[in-house]
BAFI-3210 file (N, C-alpha, C; in Angstrom, 3 decimals, decimal comma, padded with zeros to 6 digits):
// residues 325
n [1|2|3|4|5|6|7|8|9|10|11|12|13|14|15|16|17|18|19|20|21|22|23|24|25|26|27|28|29|30|31|32|33|34|35|36|37|38|39|40|41|42|43|44|45|46|47|48|49|50|51|52|53|54|55|56|57|58|59|60|61|62|63|64|65|66|67|68|69|70|71|72|73|74|75|76|77|78|79|80|81|82|83|84|85|86|87|88|89|90|91|92|93|94|95|96|97|98|99|100|101|102|103|104|105|106|107|108|109|110|111|112|113|114|115|116|117|118|119|120|121|122|123|124|125|126|127|128|129|130|131|132|133|134|135|136|137|138|139|140|141|142|143|144|145|146|147|148|149|150|151|152|153|154|155|156|157|158|159|160|161|162|163|164|165|166|167|168|169|170|171|172|173|174|175|176|177|178|179|180|181|182|183|184|185|186|187|188|189|190|191|192|193|194|195|196|197|198|199|200|201|202|203|204|205|206|207|208|209|210|211|212|213|214|215|216|217|218|219|220|221|222|223|224|225|226|227|228|229|230|231|232|233|234|235|236|237|238|239|240|241|242|243|244|245|246|247|248|249|250|251|252|253|254|255|256|257|258|259|260|261|262|263|264|265|266|267|268|269|270|271|272|273|274|275|276|277|278|279|280|281|282|283|284|285|286|287|288|289|290|291|292|293|294|295|296|297|298|299|300|301|302|303|304|305|306|307|308|309|310|311|312|313|314|315|316|317|318|319|320|321|322|323|324|325]
n.u [289,277|290,866|292,641|291,815|289,999|288,008|287,934|286,833|284,244|283,501|283,440|281,330|279,223|279,226|278,536|275,886|274,470|274,970|273,218|270,680|270,649|270,387|267,855|266,320|266,320|265,502|262,638|261,786|262,051|260,016|257,730|257,205|257,561|254,777|253,007|253,082|252,411|249,866|247,966|248,088|247,158|244,509|243,911|243,701|241,984|239,327|238,712|238,337|236,271|234,587|234,626|233,674|231,223|229,870|230,142|228,150|226,407|228,631|228,837|226,434|226,071|228,665|230,481|228,850|228,139|229,764|229,596|227,341|224,496|222,557|220,071|217,975|216,570|213,587|213,523|215,384|217,834|220,768|223,051|226,573|227,801|227,048|227,590|230,455|231,373|230,555|232,076|234,550|234,541|233,618|235,766|238,155|236,910|237,339|239,952|240,805|240,052|240,811|244,150|245,245|244,193|245,344|248,055|249,013|248,097|250,102|252,074|251,804|252,302|254,535|256,245|255,862|253,853|253,929|255,901|253,975|251,968|252,019|251,485|248,915|247,562|248,289|247,990|244,447|244,315|245,077|243,024|240,512|240,968|240,385|237,777|234,671|233,267|230,462|229,741|230,811|229,264|226,045|227,077|227,326|224,687|223,029|223,989|225,456|224,863|221,850|223,321|224,441|222,882|221,260|222,702|224,811|224,557|222,613|224,077|226,194|224,293|223,319|225,852|228,336|226,635|225,883|228,352|229,972|230,179|231,523|228,989|227,009|227,564|227,218|224,425|220,984|218,440|218,927|219,016|221,022|222,580|224,588|226,619|228,930|228,684|229,314|231,473|232,898|231,823|234,017|236,331|236,853|237,210|239,510|241,097|242,608|244,435|245,894|247,288|248,681|250,320|251,920|252,935|254,491|256,610|257,265|258,823|260,715|263,364|266,680|267,290|269,727|269,859|267,468|268,137|270,273|269,651|267,940|269,810|271,034|269,313|266,456|262,799|260,338|258,117|260,444|261,985|260,200|259,767|261,674|263,694|261,923|260,034|261,162|262,460|260,907|259,064|258,471|257,499|255,180|252,967|252,837|251,496|249,294|248,024|247,270|245,335|243,770|243,137|241,871|239,677|238,252|236,995|235,037|232,352|229,569|229,719|229,456|226,927|225,164|224,878|225,090|223,190|222,134|220,747|220,411|221,821|223,971|224,687|224,120|226,600|225,596|222,746|221,394|223,532|225,560|227,605|229,509|229,800|227,793|225,692|225,837|226,011|223,367|221,881|222,370|221,137|218,521|218,464|217,177|217,058|218,914|220,274|220,279|222,090|224,122|225,187|225,642|228,145|229,333|229,422|231,248|233,382|234,574|235,231|237,711|238,865|239,087|240,553|242,916|243,627|244,396|245,921|247,863|249,111|249,415|252,347|253,760|254,382|255,409|258,182|258,772|259,603|261,493|263,241|264,286|265,306|267,367|269,148]
n.v [011,298|009,296|010,188|008,221|007,197|009,134|009,825|007,816|008,332|010,433|009,809|007,913|009,733|011,066|008,938|008,244|010,778|010,791|008,558|009,425|011,447|009,969|008,811|010,615|011,685|009,692|009,103|011,492|011,206|009,266|010,163|012,481|011,154|009,392|011,422|012,426|009,607|009,537|011,421|009,827|007,385|008,667|009,564|007,305|006,015|007,251|006,585|004,199|003,353|005,396|003,343|001,054|001,669|002,519|-000,247|-001,098|000,240|000,271|-002,947|-003,184|-001,424|-001,428|-000,467|000,955|002,718|005,231|005,958|006,678|009,030|009,085|009,591|008,799|009,082|008,199|005,909|004,148|004,102|004,599|007,051|008,104|010,152|012,401|014,376|013,858|015,100|017,404|018,219|018,058|020,051|022,378|022,950|023,132|025,583|027,099|027,156|027,929|031,116|032,187|031,531|033,308|036,245|035,930|035,480|037,883|039,565|038,822|039,795|042,065|042,834|042,384|043,377|045,581|047,201|050,327|050,445|051,178|050,619|047,654|045,685|046,519|045,444|042,897|042,033|042,262|040,016|038,030|038,210|037,469|034,559|033,666|033,901|032,345|029,363|029,659|031,960|033,265|031,671|032,658|035,205|034,531|033,535|035,811|038,079|037,783|035,576|037,129|039,415|037,683|036,653|038,203|040,360|038,827|036,403|036,219|037,063|035,503|033,335|034,372|034,891|033,262|031,082|030,454|029,385|026,736|023,526|023,856|025,312|024,463|024,243|026,228|027,499|027,995|028,618|031,592|031,379|032,105|030,399|027,865|025,508|027,048|029,436|028,603|027,815|030,496|031,477|029,827|030,338|032,903|032,240|030,896|032,433|034,038|032,160|030,791|033,546|034,130|032,068|032,255|035,158|034,777|033,158|034,301|035,944|035,342|035,306|035,878|039,178|040,241|038,823|039,801|042,591|042,751|041,711|043,976|045,804|045,129|046,226|044,891|044,828|045,320|043,106|041,112|040,462|039,584|037,260|036,145|035,583|035,909|033,398|031,337|030,925|030,202|028,311|025,686|025,852|027,898|026,333|024,822|026,120|026,548|024,135|023,308|025,158|024,105|021,739|022,784|023,513|021,190|020,219|021,779|022,661|023,878|026,474|025,970|024,686|026,585|027,935|026,371|024,584|022,244|020,244|016,755|016,478|016,379|019,485|022,574|025,162|026,785|026,036|024,739|022,289|019,818|018,833|016,524|017,093|018,962|016,759|015,085|016,926|017,711|015,342|013,597|013,782|013,110|010,603|007,505|005,118|002,284|002,276|004,528|005,724|004,136|005,051|007,420|007,533|006,378|008,433|010,002|008,114|008,197|011,173|011,408|009,675|011,223|013,387|012,726|011,552|013,748|015,501|013,545|013,762|016,064|016,424|014,574|016,174|018,060|016,812|016,031|018,719|019,270|017,567|018,158|020,467|019,645|018,455]
n.w [345,770|343,306|340,221|338,401|339,043|339,151|335,766|335,222|336,568|334,685|332,201|332,500|333,212|330,390|328,881|329,773|329,172|326,527|325,675|326,857|324,916|322,544|322,694|322,917|320,820|319,150|319,793|319,113|316,534|315,867|316,376|314,626|312,424|313,182|313,250|310,471|309,110|310,328|308,432|306,259|306,994|307,705|305,125|303,826|305,167|305,275|302,106|301,871|303,599|302,112|299,667|300,585|301,318|298,847|297,378|296,450|294,963|293,055|292,339|291,524|289,263|287,873|285,196|284,192|285,958|285,717|283,175|282,414|281,845|283,828|286,498|289,214|291,409|292,398|291,430|291,937|290,405|289,524|288,380|287,368|285,684|285,308|287,723|287,791|285,489|285,531|288,451|286,583|284,652|285,651|287,534|285,925|284,518|286,166|286,698|284,392|284,193|286,894|287,101|284,626|285,714|288,590|288,138|287,181|289,497|291,235|289,870|289,453|292,398|292,837|290,967|290,118|291,320|293,186|296,357|299,182|298,474|298,471|300,820|302,075|299,467|299,498|302,112|301,828|299,737|301,432|303,249|302,064|301,446|303,411|303,532|304,571|302,134|301,917|302,129|299,774|297,743|298,701|298,141|295,361|294,226|295,019|293,714|291,907|289,871|288,750|287,730|285,665|284,223|283,414|282,033|280,440|280,243|277,769|275,910|275,287|274,676|272,376|270,622|270,777|271,395|268,434|266,791|264,618|265,920|268,807|269,499|270,587|273,188|274,311|274,406|276,056|277,834|279,672|282,850|284,539|286,367|286,380|285,079|284,232|285,819|288,104|287,694|287,920|290,325|291,977|290,733|291,266|294,333|294,337|293,226|295,129|296,836|294,666|293,896|296,574|296,716|293,998|294,508|296,626|295,542|293,734|294,973|296,072|293,727|293,072|293,308|291,956|290,154|288,638|288,412|286,889|284,622|283,982|283,769|280,887|279,266|279,258|278,794|281,620|280,799|279,396|281,493|283,515|281,450|280,751|283,164|285,281|285,769|284,230|286,365|288,580|288,143|288,354|291,271|290,736|288,888|290,558|292,909|290,981|290,328|293,495|293,256|291,847|293,563|295,534|294,308|293,496|295,478|296,498|297,807|299,765|298,080|295,166|295,577|295,569|293,376|290,895|289,997|290,362|289,037|288,052|285,322|282,004|280,224|278,667|279,039|280,348|281,422|284,316|286,157|287,935|290,431|292,305|294,704|295,419|295,029|296,676|298,862|298,660|298,552|300,824|303,363|302,791|301,850|302,194|301,030|300,932|297,928|297,034|299,089|298,918|296,459|296,657|298,526|297,021|294,618|296,193|296,749|293,828|293,632|295,313|293,730|291,289|292,228|293,270|291,068|289,263|291,131|291,205|288,491|288,450|290,327|288,494|286,593|287,957|288,443|286,349|285,356|286,846|286,730|283,999|284,222|285,962|284,025]
ca.u [289,182|292,185|292,446|291,327|288,348|287,219|287,903|285,915|283,027|283,008|283,196|279,804|278,294|279,014|278,131|274,927|274,098|274,498|272,123|269,365|270,149|269,711|266,669|265,435|266,247|264,218|261,597|261,457|261,943|258,890|256,680|257,354|256,927|253,821|252,706|253,133|251,729|248,706|247,867|248,028|246,186|243,360|243,181|243,273|240,584|238,606|238,756|238,599|234,975|233,441|234,856|233,021|229,886|229,808|230,456|226,737|226,063|229,666|228,764|225,363|226,473|229,728|230,997|227,974|228,304|230,685|229,691|225,869|223,949|220,712|220,304|216,508|216,213|212,676|213,468|216,699|218,560|222,068|224,522|227,012|228,528|226,483|228,410|231,474|231,639|230,284|233,057|235,518|234,679|233,760|237,151|238,895|236,300|237,729|241,608|241,069|239,677|241,649|245,412|245,980|244,070|246,422|249,371|248,855|247,904|251,341|253,158|251,671|252,893|256,004|256,921|254,978|253,303|254,626|255,834|253,570|250,308|252,034|251,368|247,679|246,801|248,578|246,426|243,463|244,370|244,949|241,705|239,748|241,393|239,973|235,881|233,818|232,742|229,292|229,620|231,118|228,141|225,959|227,174|227,084|223,490|222,016|224,741|226,513|223,691|221,231|223,854|224,867|221,539|220,474|223,790|226,464|224,217|221,680|225,133|227,191|223,745|223,618|226,855|229,080|225,628|225,701|229,427|230,115|230,610|231,420|228,068|225,766|227,656|226,668|223,146|220,481|217,519|219,767|218,950|222,325|222,862|225,025|228,388|229,832|228,455|229,732|232,999|233,465|232,591|235,223|237,811|236,986|237,412|240,703|242,424|243,749|245,211|247,264|247,782|249,288|251,593|252,665|253,634|255,718|257,262|257,937|259,693|262,393|263,819|267,166|266,782|270,588|269,292|266,607|268,657|271,229|268,626|267,142|270,791|271,207|268,430|265,050|261,942|259,747|257,963|261,167|262,195|259,549|259,142|263,197|264,145|261,552|258,876|262,151|263,361|260,037|258,133|257,697|256,469|254,358|252,756|252,607|250,623|247,982|247,133|246,725|244,067|242,744|242,397|240,740|238,180|237,469|236,384|234,332|230,120|228,958|230,106|229,175|225,607|224,403|224,998|225,143|221,307|221,627|220,273|221,552|221,982|224,511|223,704|224,850|227,517|224,870|222,128|221,689|224,104|225,700|228,785|229,675|230,366|226,783|225,035|226,288|225,264|221,977|220,696|222,416|220,058|217,547|219,234|216,438|217,182|220,531|220,395|220,583|223,230|225,433|225,392|226,097|229,116|230,765|230,364|232,353|234,793|234,716|235,872|238,855|239,676|239,598|241,409|244,279|244,497|244,626|247,160|249,044|249,525|250,334|253,240|254,705|255,001|256,542|258,978|259,337|260,314|262,835|264,394|264,943|266,147|268,823|269,967]
ca.v [010,304|009,300|010,544|006,794|006,952|010,629|009,423|006,619|008,939|011,785|008,502|007,171|010,559|011,297|007,785|008,420|011,726|010,287|007,537|009,790|011,948|008,896|007,839|011,552|012,049|008,442|009,298|012,922|010,762|008,615|011,745|013,081|010,004|009,103|012,726|012,231|008,744|010,224|011,848|008,843|006,708|009,210|009,367|006,028|004,804|007,789|006,276|002,770|003,788|005,520|002,266|-000,133|002,104|002,421|-001,153|-001,932|000,503|-000,503|-003,860|-003,013|-000,748|-001,370|000,971|002,076|004,120|006,726|006,504|006,744|009,878|009,244|009,982|008,892|008,236|007,791|004,427|003,644|004,332|006,041|007,117|009,479|011,145|014,350|014,900|013,852|015,890|018,757|018,453|018,457|021,454|023,679|023,362|023,714|027,132|027,895|027,759|029,093|032,434|032,340|031,828|034,356|037,014|035,185|035,832|039,288|040,403|038,237|040,000|043,388|043,134|041,956|044,362|046,837|048,090|050,972|049,658|052,023|050,175|046,073|045,131|046,431|044,571|041,332|041,589|041,808|038,952|036,944|037,946|037,195|033,191|033,318|034,022|030,636|029,443|029,727|033,380|033,185|031,092|033,459|036,389|034,211|033,845|036,910|038,981|036,947|034,904|038,243|039,852|037,410|036,115|039,614|040,587|038,128|034,911|036,475|037,750|034,382|032,816|035,055|034,888|031,928|029,934|029,984|028,673|025,629|022,258|024,462|026,442|023,892|024,339|027,812|027,577|027,723|029,482|032,685|031,960|032,774|029,437|026,763|025,137|028,702|030,604|027,652|027,681|031,375|031,555|028,768|031,012|034,226|031,708|029,909|033,286|034,465|031,054|031,177|034,799|034,180|031,290|033,059|036,296|034,345|032,436|035,604|037,078|034,522|035,402|036,834|040,736|040,575|038,511|041,257|043,559|042,348|042,101|045,841|046,756|045,196|046,884|044,512|045,636|044,425|041,790|040,456|039,765|038,389|036,177|035,293|035,440|035,209|032,137|029,766|030,787|029,846|027,665|024,317|026,501|028,395|025,076|023,519|026,841|026,167|023,168|023,464|026,234|023,366|020,823|023,421|024,333|020,344|019,341|022,507|021,963|025,159|027,653|025,326|024,195|027,695|028,582|025,285|024,999|021,556|019,616|015,829|016,276|017,206|020,852|023,264|025,754|028,313|025,458|024,207|020,799|019,330|018,147|015,325|017,664|019,122|015,981|014,684|017,749|017,910|014,557|012,813|013,695|012,729|009,223|006,964|004,151|002,102|002,205|005,866|006,200|003,690|005,709|009,135|006,895|005,995|009,160|010,373|007,596|008,823|012,330|010,884|009,268|012,335|014,178|012,010|011,442|014,929|015,964|012,504|014,448|017,903|015,940|013,656|016,961|018,717|016,076|016,249|019,868|019,070|016,490|018,460|021,262|018,971|018,106]
ca.w [344,553|342,283|338,960|336,966|339,403|337,961|334,441|335,110|336,547|333,605|331,134|333,176|332,407|328,936|327,963|329,858|328,345|324,415|325,598|326,858|323,832|321,290|323,262|323,103|319,138|318,376|320,273|318,209|314,932|315,905|317,073|313,370|311,662|313,648|312,772|308,875|308,750|310,649|307,331|305,024|307,038|307,454|303,794|303,144|305,879|304,430|300,653|302,245|303,834|300,897|298,790|301,566|301,172|297,649|296,691|296,295|293,812|291,823|291,735|290,675|287,997|287,044|284,686|284,093|286,669|285,642|281,808|282,120|282,640|284,493|288,166|289,462|293,225|292,512|290,861|292,733|289,353|289,937|287,242|288,060|284,941|285,146|288,799|288,058|284,401|286,447|288,637|286,160|283,985|286,661|288,199|284,410|283,805|287,680|286,351|283,262|284,681|288,264|286,277|284,738|287,033|289,718|288,244|286,950|290,606|291,350|289,499|289,784|293,370|293,279|290,120|289,327|292,381|294,342|297,452|300,034|297,924|298,091|301,751|301,941|298,443|300,070|303,315|301,196|299,241|302,683|303,650|300,856|301,166|304,990|303,619|304,458|300,904|301,812|301,927|298,417|297,626|299,002|297,265|293,941|294,214|295,199|293,021|290,219|289,293|288,430|286,671|284,796|283,800|282,402|281,058|280,096|279,346|276,970|274,472|274,868|273,802|271,120|269,717|270,917|270,765|266,956|266,487|264,748|267,314|270,305|269,976|271,652|274,638|274,854|274,468|276,626|279,025|280,405|283,539|285,796|287,417|285,931|285,269|284,301|287,190|289,159|287,581|287,862|291,910|292,073|290,102|292,808|295,570|294,372|292,934|296,659|296,730|293,835|294,017|297,487|296,273|293,082|295,012|297,376|294,892|292,818|295,895|296,400|292,582|293,910|293,107|291,364|288,703|287,798|288,121|285,728|283,029|283,137|283,133|279,720|278,462|279,246|279,744|282,790|280,211|279,272|283,125|283,907|280,968|280,379|284,522|286,862|285,245|284,500|287,911|289,514|286,870|289,309|291,938|290,046|288,640|291,939|292,853|290,126|290,734|294,638|293,775|291,119|294,345|296,044|293,172|292,933|296,318|297,194|298,335|299,295|297,142|293,933|295,503|295,504|291,913|289,937|289,760|290,914|287,905|287,367|283,720|281,508|279,621|278,599|280,398|280,938|282,086|285,615|286,437|289,249|290,912|293,052|296,169|295,031|294,803|297,820|299,743|298,669|298,707|301,466|304,383|302,221|301,155|303,578|300,510|301,217|297,037|297,224|300,378|298,313|294,882|297,107|299,023|295,643|294,230|297,016|296,381|292,592|293,843|295,795|292,869|290,708|292,764|293,352|289,651|289,025|291,761|291,043|287,110|288,700|290,602|287,880|286,001|288,424|288,676|284,811|285,313|287,803|285,723|282,472|284,853|286,273|282,465]
c.u [290,290|291,676|291,580|289,851|287,425|287,463|286,848|284,306|282,385|282,737|281,669|278,993|278,307|278,040|276,327|274,058|274,007|273,577|270,800|269,306|269,775|268,443|265,640|265,234|265,528|263,434|260,809|260,842|260,523|257,665|256,528|256,425|255,361|252,746|252,291|252,263|250,034|248,138|247,505|247,047|244,794|242,833|243,194|241,900|239,381|238,217|238,153|236,744|234,176|233,380|233,748|231,473|229,223|229,586|229,065|226,917|227,485|229,578|227,615|225,174|227,460|230,221|230,041|227,835|228,628|230,749|228,218|225,713|222,695|220,739|218,868|216,613|215,269|212,531|214,722|217,724|219,664|223,364|225,523|227,945|228,396|227,913|229,710|231,971|231,454|231,323|234,097|235,307|234,309|234,904|237,715|238,493|237,278|239,199|241,346|240,479|240,633|243,393|245,735|245,431|245,451|247,784|249,458|248,702|249,502|251,969|253,310|252,245|254,019|256,975|256,477|254,547|254,018|254,998|255,035|252,174|250,950|251,517|249,844|247,171|247,125|247,744|245,258|243,222|244,300|243,700|240,946|239,961|240,598|238,366|235,694|233,190|231,278|228,838|229,492|229,581|227,197|225,737|226,427|225,757|222,762|223,063|225,208|225,483|222,455|221,929|224,370|223,866|220,858|221,308|224,452|225,748|223,612|223,179|225,729|225,763|223,672|223,891|227,288|227,881|225,501|227,503|229,007|230,486|230,529|229,912|227,088|225,890|227,402|225,325|222,577|219,224|218,747|219,284|219,683|222,855|223,291|226,669|229,550|229,330|228,859|231,244|233,520|233,440|233,461|236,466|237,983|237,703|239,025|241,822|243,162|244,582|246,765|247,840|249,141|250,509|252,523|253,590|254,858|256,804|258,163|259,146|260,824|263,204|265,094|267,512|268,553|270,247|268,649|267,567|269,886|270,509|268,077|268,644|271,187|270,141|266,895|264,255|261,224|259,248|259,007|262,047|261,635|259,522|260,424|263,939|263,031|260,512|260,520|262,491|262,311|258,903|257,161|257,161|255,422|252,987|251,969|251,743|248,977|247,231|247,302|245,681|243,154|242,331|241,268|239,129|237,401|236,574|235,138|232,958|229,639|228,709|229,040|227,478|224,768|224,164|225,079|224,148|220,937|220,605|221,202|221,706|223,053|224,067|224,889|226,117|226,651|223,312|222,434|222,173|224,156|227,161|228,883|229,780|228,351|225,765|224,462|225,673|223,686|221,039|221,096|221,866|219,095|217,068|218,761|216,586|218,795|220,936|221,064|221,872|224,512|225,936|226,034|227,251|230,430|230,544|231,587|233,623|235,303|235,631|237,259|239,740|240,147|240,456|242,689|244,704|244,916|246,184|248,270|249,621|250,562|251,910|254,292|255,125|255,866|258,019|259,616|260,273|261,526|263,746|265,208|265,654|267,434|269,816|270,465]
c.v [010,309|009,809|009,624|006,697|008,425|010,835|008,874|007,215|009,986|010,692|008,072|008,805|010,687|009,913|007,839|008,865|011,038|009,262|007,762|010,753|011,009|008,477|009,440|011,707|011,052|008,894|010,781|012,226|010,145|009,180|011,897|012,191|009,609|010,285|012,213|010,821|009,012|010,445|010,868|008,165|006,994|009,349|008,126|005,725|005,816|007,277|004,755|003,002|004,206|003,839|001,324|000,374|001,966|000,991|-001,616|-001,971|000,067|-002,082|-004,532|-002,739|-001,246|-000,211|001,720|003,477|005,584|006,928|006,714|008,460|010,006|008,775|010,084|008,346|007,912|006,048|003,538|003,248|005,460|005,802|008,500|010,325|012,081|014,913|014,740|014,494|017,576|019,289|018,918|019,857|022,531|024,201|023,785|025,031|027,706|028,576|028,438|030,627|033,194|032,161|032,979|035,320|036,958|036,128|037,310|039,674|039,759|039,339|041,779|043,963|042,947|043,113|045,535|047,673|049,095|050,284|050,528|051,203|048,250|045,965|044,848|045,423|043,188|040,990|041,485|040,637|037,895|036,648|037,655|035,361|033,333|033,384|032,617|030,803|029,875|031,092|033,726|031,933|031,889|034,511|036,203|034,066|035,150|038,195|038,905|036,827|035,752|039,079|039,082|036,595|036,834|040,248|040,121|036,867|035,105|036,765|036,495|033,801|032,819|034,816|034,169|030,944|029,240|029,301|027,509|024,799|022,528|025,076|025,505|023,933|025,701|028,672|027,292|028,766|030,473|032,772|032,376|031,876|028,381|026,639|026,590|029,772|029,721|027,794|029,675|031,838|030,826|029,738|032,335|032,943|031,151|031,630|033,699|033,420|031,093|031,784|034,714|033,282|031,851|034,076|035,787|033,811|033,550|036,209|036,306|034,673|036,274|038,208|041,023|039,926|039,398|042,390|043,889|042,420|043,052|046,279|046,422|045,457|046,098|045,302|044,640|043,343|041,041|040,256|039,019|036,942|035,585|034,893|035,146|033,926|031,297|030,292|029,850|029,268|026,572|024,881|027,127|027,282|024,697|024,586|026,893|025,302|022,487|024,136|024,888|022,072|021,508|023,059|022,346|019,865|020,482|022,618|022,888|025,955|027,310|025,246|025,010|027,914|027,788|024,684|023,176|020,337|018,332|015,619|016,756|018,033|021,205|024,080|026,529|027,474|025,222|022,594|020,610|018,849|017,180|015,941|018,361|018,376|015,333|015,373|018,099|016,536|013,518|012,822|013,031|011,561|008,144|005,364|003,458|001,609|003,826|006,223|005,366|004,584|006,870|008,494|006,877|007,317|009,981|009,618|008,297|010,254|012,019|010,249|010,559|013,312|013,898|011,937|012,845|016,049|015,364|013,318|015,463|016,915|015,101|015,090|017,893|017,698|015,833|017,362|020,027|018,253|017,088|019,906|020,852|018,625|019,495]
c.w [343,355|341,147|338,145|337,506|338,464|336,603|334,113|335,184|335,359|332,452|330,910|332,168|331,427|328,660|328,439|329,215|327,069|324,600|325,494|325,526|322,791|321,507|323,369|321,648|318,259|318,858|319,382|317,187|315,004|316,050|315,321|312,601|311,956|312,613|310,827|308,350|308,909|309,208|306,231|305,469|307,211|306,211|303,167|303,869|305,058|302,912|301,061|302,438|302,548|299,764|299,118|301,026|299,930|297,032|296,218|295,188|292,764|291,636|290,981|289,078|287,225|286,468|284,067|284,454|286,661|283,799|281,081|282,637|282,682|286,050|288,843|290,701|293,564|292,731|291,285|290,916|288,935|289,035|287,323|286,955|284,874|286,349|288,278|286,734|284,948|287,035|287,847|285,270|284,554|287,489|286,525|284,148|285,237|287,353|285,434|283,739|286,255|287,639|286,101|285,401|288,711|289,496|287,736|288,508|291,466|291,008|289,225|291,182|293,705|291,834|289,708|289,923|292,787|295,525|298,912|299,699|298,275|299,463|302,046|300,744|299,178|301,014|302,822|300,613|300,112|302,915|303,288|300,986|302,700|304,928|303,478|302,874|300,874|301,689|300,409|297,220|297,662|298,129|295,433|293,499|294,359|294,166|291,660|289,374|288,673|287,490|285,296|283,286|282,950|281,789|280,456|279,154|277,983|275,186|274,096|274,334|272,277|270,086|269,953|270,542|269,067|266,058|266,304|265,883|268,385|270,438|270,916|272,768|275,588|274,370|275,429|277,164|279,675|281,845|284,444|286,395|286,208|285,863|285,402|285,407|288,056|289,077|287,797|289,613|292,319|291,572|291,522|293,986|295,225|293,901|294,401|297,069|296,194|293,495|295,174|297,325|295,049|293,508|295,570|297,289|293,890|293,547|296,064|295,433|293,285|292,958|291,868|290,018|287,756|287,584|287,070|284,381|282,551|283,305|281,877|279,175|278,422|279,993|281,021|282,205|280,394|280,444|283,774|283,260|281,064|282,311|285,886|286,642|284,927|285,683|288,757|289,039|287,528|290,362|291,715|289,784|289,880|292,495|292,641|290,507|292,375|294,615|292,703|292,282|295,345|295,682|293,198|294,042|296,965|296,436|297,880|298,394|295,649|294,099|295,318|293,845|290,805|289,354|290,165|290,137|287,118|286,155|282,735|280,413|279,525|279,851|280,871|281,213|283,419|284,837|287,585|289,562|291,639|294,803|296,139|295,416|296,195|298,976|299,875|299,108|300,160|302,713|304,139|301,888|302,128|302,483|300,716|299,277|296,641|298,202|299,492|297,711|295,565|297,489|297,776|295,097|294,905|296,500|294,814|292,813|294,602|294,411|291,704|291,009|293,281|292,190|289,116|289,608|291,494|289,392|287,631|289,633|289,930|286,831|286,454|288,359|287,200|284,639|285,441|286,875|284,306|282,743|285,117|284,914|282,429]
res [m|s|e|a|t|a|l|a|e|r|l|r|i|v|e|a|r|a|s|s|d|n|f|k|d|k|l|f|h|w|i|l|a|a|a|g|f|f|v|l|f|s|l|l|g|a|m|y|v|m|y|v|g|g|q|e|t|f|a|k|e|g|w|k|f|i|t|t|d|f|w|d|p|a|n|n|v|f|h|g|l|s|p|i|i|g|t|i|v|s|s|l|i|a|l|l|f|a|v|p|i|s|f|g|i|a|l|f|l|t|e|v|a|p|p|w|i|r|s|p|i|a|i|a|i|e|l|l|a|g|i|p|s|i|i|y|g|m|w|g|l|f|v|l|v|p|l|l|g|e|n|v|y|p|w|i|n|d|n|l|g|q|l|p|l|i|g|q|y|f|q|g|v|p|i|g|v|g|l|l|t|a|g|t|v|l|a|i|m|i|i|p|f|i|a|s|v|m|r|e|v|f|l|t|v|p|t|r|l|k|e|s|a|y|a|l|g|s|t|t|w|e|v|v|w|d|v|v|l|p|y|t|k|s|a|v|i|g|g|v|f|l|g|l|g|r|a|l|g|e|t|m|a|v|t|f|v|i|g|n|a|n|r|l|a|s|l|l|e|p|s|t|s|i|s|a|t|i|a|n|e|f|s|e|a|f|a|d|e|h|r|a|a|l|l|g|l|g|f|l|l|f|i|v|s|f|c|v|l|s|v|a|k|l|f|l|l|s|l|k|h|r|e|g|k]
***
């Protein structure tokens, strides 16, 4: 075989391999793109089904569906203000309780706790994140509801209930179920998620930065406030909103302890949420209007979650933009 022929054969082999690698690279790209778009199409498909299913209610009630508090399946009257408010309020209560506790857990594990105890506590937190929500709901019903109804709610009603302006939100018969109980159970549920994210984020702070601050005489609190938080604030806020997204869509745990009363009430009295209303009534919704109203609530839950998480994303982008400056 001549030298020219051998060179031509090698070039052919190289070109064939390059063509094969190029095809495989494009195939890999399209497979990954399909996987990514599958999530988007699934989300849009679910939203579309909910919207089409609830279109009858939207057309009949209009804006009254989300601005009026009256839910009467017996007379086919459906207004969803109470479930919407219940979903938002219980989730905000959960954040109010969960964020400080999660922050303390994450700081304890990364800055204060001795090394021998950090791994066991971290593993326990991750195990808590894996407990089914129905277990939290049963625990809340049989343990938390009697505890709050007998020991905490009477004090809240007698003291906070007398405050001007906000006192009406802390009044009611202290039976133990209600928005405050639902928010407390949700807080216990989302603490492992937020604490795990915060812990992993705090561990990414370079050790030399913290050691430099300690060398200059900073206290642990000053290191956390001036070094750790500025370095990780975007990711910390992202973890908080991840927990909020988890709380907004929770069903079974909330259904057990919120009281399932379709009305606006104080924090101590039974109320409902979107997911709890759907879970309680969908199997018994024989009328088309009833099913349409429940599907409409499902669509509104999508909208509420989308708006909350969009605000979170915009806030994070704003933080990154300011950091760039």
